[in-house]
C-alpha positions in Angstrom: 11.4 26.3 -20.1 13.9 24.5 -22.1 14.9 20.8 -22.0 17.7 21.2 -19.6 15.4 23.1 -17.1 12.7 20.5 -17.6 15.2 17.6 -16.9 16.4 19.5 -13.8 12.8 20.0 -12.7 12.0 16.3 -13.2 15.2 15.3 -11.3 14.3 17.6 -8.4 10.5 17.0 -8.1 10.1 13.6 -9.8 10.0 11.7 -6.5 7.3 14.0 -5.1 5.2 13.6 -8.2 5.6 9.8 -8.2 4.7 9.7 -4.5 1.6 11.8 -5.2 0.7 9.5 -8.1 1.0 6.4 -5.9 -1.0 7.9 -3.1 -3.9 8.9 -5.3 -4.0 5.7 -7.3 -3.3 3.2 -4.5 -1.8 0.9 -7.1 1.8 0.6 -8.2 1.1 -0.1 -11.9 -1.4 2.7 -12.2 0.9 5.1 -10.4 3.7 4.3 -12.8 1.4 4.9 -15.7 0.2 8.1 -14.3 3.8 9.3 -13.5 4.9 8.4 -17.0 1.9 10.2 -18.6 2.5 13.2 -16.4 6.2 13.4 -17.5 5.1 13.0 -21.2 2.6 15.8 -20.8 5.3 18.0 -19.2 7.6 17.3 -22.2 4.8 18.1 -24.5 4.0 21.4 -22.6 7.6 22.3 -21.8 7.3 25.8 -23.2 4.3 26.6 -20.8 6.0 25.5 -17.6 7.3 28.6 -15.7 10.5 27.4 -14.0 10.5 30.4 -11.7 6.9 29.9 -10.5 6.9 26.5 -8.6 7.1 23.8 -11.2 6.4 21.2 -8.6 2.9 22.4 -8.1 2.5 22.6 -11.9 3.6 18.9 -12.3 1.3 17.8 -9.6 -1.6 19.6 -11.1 -0.9 17.9 -14.4 -0.9 14.5 -12.7 -4.1 15.3 -10.8 -5.9 16.3 -13.9 -4.8 13.2 -15.9 -5.9 11.1 -12.9 -9.2 12.9 -12.7 -9.9 12.3 -16.4 -9.0 8.6 -16.1 -11.4 8.2 -13.2 -14.2 10.0 -15.1 -13.5 7.8 -18.2 -13.5 4.7 -16.0 -16.7 5.6 -14.3 -18.3 6.2 -17.7 -17.1 2.9 -19.0 -18.2 1.1 -15.8 -21.8 2.5 -16.2 -21.8 1.2 -19.8 -20.0 -2.1 -19.5 -20.1 -2.9 -15.8 -16.5 -4.0 -15.3 -14.8 -4.7 -12.0 -11.7 -3.0 -10.5 -8.5 -4.7 -9.7 -6.8 -3.6 -6.5 -3.4 -4.1 -5.2 -2.0 -3.4 -1.8 0.0 -0.2 -2.0 3.7 -0.3 -1.3 4.9 0.8 2.1 7.0 3.9 2.5 10.6 3.4 3.7 11.1 4.6 7.2 14.0 7.0 8.0 16.8 5.1 9.7 16.9 6.3 13.2 18.6 4.6 16.1 15.7 3.9 18.5 14.7 1.0 20.6 12.9 -1.9 18.8 9.8 -1.3 20.7 9.6 2.4 19.9 10.3 1.6 16.2 7.5 -0.9 16.1 5.1 1.4 17.9 5.9 4.3 15.6 5.5 2.2 12.5 2.1 0.9 13.8 0.9 4.4 14.6 2.0 5.8 11.3 0.2 2.8 9.5 -3.0 3.6 11.5 -2.8 7.3 10.6 -2.1 6.4 6.9 -5.1 4.0 6.9 -7.3 6.6 8.5 -6.4 9.1 5.8 -6.8 6.5 3.2 -10.5 5.9 4.4 -11.3 9.6 4.0 -13.5 10.6 1.0 -11.4 11.6 -1.9 -12.3 15.2 -1.7 -10.8 15.3 1.8 -7.9 12.8 1.3 -6.3 14.6 -1.6 -6.0 18.1 0.0 -4.7 16.5 3.3 -2.0 14.6 1.3 -1.0 17.6 -0.7 -0.9 19.9 2.4 0.9 17.6 4.9 3.0 15.2 2.7 4.0 17.4 -0.2 3.8 20.6 1.9 1.9 22.7 -0.7 0.3 25.9 0.4 -3.5 26.3 0.4 -3.2 28.5 -2.7 -1.1 25.9 -4.5 -3.6 23.1 -3.6 -6.4 25.4 -4.9 -4.6 25.8 -8.2 -3.8 22.1 -8.5 -7.4 21.0 -7.8 -9.0 24.1 -9.5 -11.2 25.0 -6.6 -11.4 28.1 -4.4 -8.9 28.6 -1.5 -11.9 28.7 1.0 -13.0 25.3 -0.2 -9.5 23.9 0.3 -9.4 25.3 3.9 -12.9 23.9 4.7 -11.9 20.5 3.4 -8.7 20.5 5.4 -10.7 21.5 8.5 -13.3 18.8 7.9 -10.6 16.2 7.3 -8.9 17.1 10.5 -12.2 16.8 12.4 -12.9 13.4 10.9 -9.3 12.1 11.5 -9.5 13.4 15.1 -12.7 11.5 15.7 -11.4 8.3 14.2 -7.9 8.4 15.8 -9.0 9.6 19.2 -9.3 6.0 20.3 -5.9 5.1 19.0 -4.2 8.0 20.7 -6.1 7.4 24.0 -4.5 3.9 24.1 -1.0 5.3 24.0 
């Protein structure tokens, strides 16, 4: 892949990669750092990216590995030094502009927020595959490549996440 193709790839998939970074970090500053490091790594590895073989999945897997390494380093440092984490409320996604009644719009936003929060409460091993599958619309095989786990594990984690979300959101949907 040459620089022109890399630029084109970043322009086309950059938003998805940034969204992934913000979802897994839950913090705007960390997401921006992760996104920037991902793009720097992509520039560094530009010859290894196969433009014909789903570069979006490749960029997301680079971001995931960088994030995983940072978490591992942070956990190690936390065991040694015992520091505390800083949290920031994650930015809300912009809603698509549709002409609906005010009541329906408010209910839809509230329902989406409840689903988003329920997914956010899932354990990391369930949350990330759910996000990759439903938001970024990656296939099970692509998720397996990104997370470096077997396809069967991805399928079982998606199933378990669906069961957990169904249990948690059953009350919410019964009220509607």
